[in-house]
Phi, psi and omega in degrees: 000125179283131179286148176294158180214157178265112188250127179289135176252333177201188179292343185231002181230143178223156175235131172267109192235134177268333187056033180234149180253002180292154177306139167091345183263087188263156176269156177229170177228155177224132173237122185222137180199134174054040176084354177258151180214144174239130180255134175261103178073157171242195188252178186288327184233165177293322179299314180293324179291323176299321178297319177298311182295325177295321178294322178296315179300323183283314189268337180231065185298141178086358179274111181267117179282109180250348178221142175235125172261117176267119184294336174188179191270000181298148186299328182287000175238358187222343191286358172261005184305324187297342181282358176235067194295334183267003183280157168272131182252118188245137171204179179282159178300318180296320178295315181298324182286346184241023179299334186273009185278359178234172178292148174275172184304320181293319180294318180292323175299313181299317181293316184284346177256357182283159178303137184279061184266352178232158177303323180294313180297320179295319180295316180296318179297319181296320189258342183233353185296340182274352183269144177253108182262014183293146175081000184278130169244119184293124181261113180284166177293155176250352179211137178233164178211167174230148176078272187202140174211163178236149174228152180254127177242099186059239179265012185249129174270133183237132179258132175254125185248121175277105183276349183077200181287145178187260173299311176247189178278358177193104184254149179231137171245153181240120185247130174250092190302317184294338181257353180065035184240138172233129169265112194272348193058206184273016168294341176227127167250131179246121179093357180213155176290147180286145166268131180246099181276339181278189183257019185213115171283328178302323179294330178293322177295315180299322180299319178298319178296322178296317179298315178296329180293345176291339185082002181297157179251338183239130182233122177262109183285167176294330179215140177099188187285150172301143183224176178247188183301319181299326178292319179293321178298317179298318179294315178301316183294325176295316178300320179294321178293319178296319178299310182299316181295320182291318179296322177298317178293320178298317180297328179279357178081017179287135179297154186301314182299314178295320179298317179298320178297316181294319179294319178300316181296326183273328189234003181297318177057216182258002180291149179292154174058056177297341178296339177295343177299339174303318181291325179293316180294319178301318179293323177294323176296322175297317177302325183277357177082018178289134181273154174077016179285132181296143178220161182096160189300304188296314178300324179289322175295322177300318178295319177296316180298319179295318181291325178298330182263000183278000000 
């Protein structure tokens, strides 16, 4: 297993990258100038966040993190927030309003440590059982915005983009125009299929177009390897194909479970976690106006677990 590292992208931007597609190993960003620093997301556990902060102290000495932008409310991007207690925590209004849409640390611990007697428990144990969530106190945002806002980090202007619902019910990207860099959060997964917790796959496609519209050349995804414009285009086009296929199946009256299986067989490819396509198909069914589509964390995890074993 390759250890994460803090990689310089320019004189003022760095990416904390795992190069892994497994659940929970998220990337972060750092923008630092003139002794000021802004961190894009924290890590899933306190131990992992301490490693991130130690790397910043070592590689970017004198950079004081006074602001954290959380790209969305999922724990693998926020549960280390408490280790930067004096920081301002910024996210979109939509993200802040939907922080409660996932399991808290105690609930996820209980599920991933429970006997693997159900597909959901087995799936949780496989993908989350190795994480230690002890000691975590969830830190909510202290500042929210809608649409677009800018912040100044030393001599660097940083743009915060409210992408709306997509991967989550409220996603945020961080753009550094002078460096041509975007930290996408989970609006982009590279090397693995996206999880769609919101009710719209169409919005995920639109988010990719918004990211490309920045003109940036370097994109740091929420998970996986750093990519360029061509990589984001490839990811967008796959999401669009899945959307089209899913809407066609919905129109034909195919049940969600069967549709997810067919989409996985046709579009799973070599990307990791093809079972996540259940969430994409469910979101496309919502886009198509199908009634009774499961929503919320546990029903979607149940669908993924079922598809993984199909």
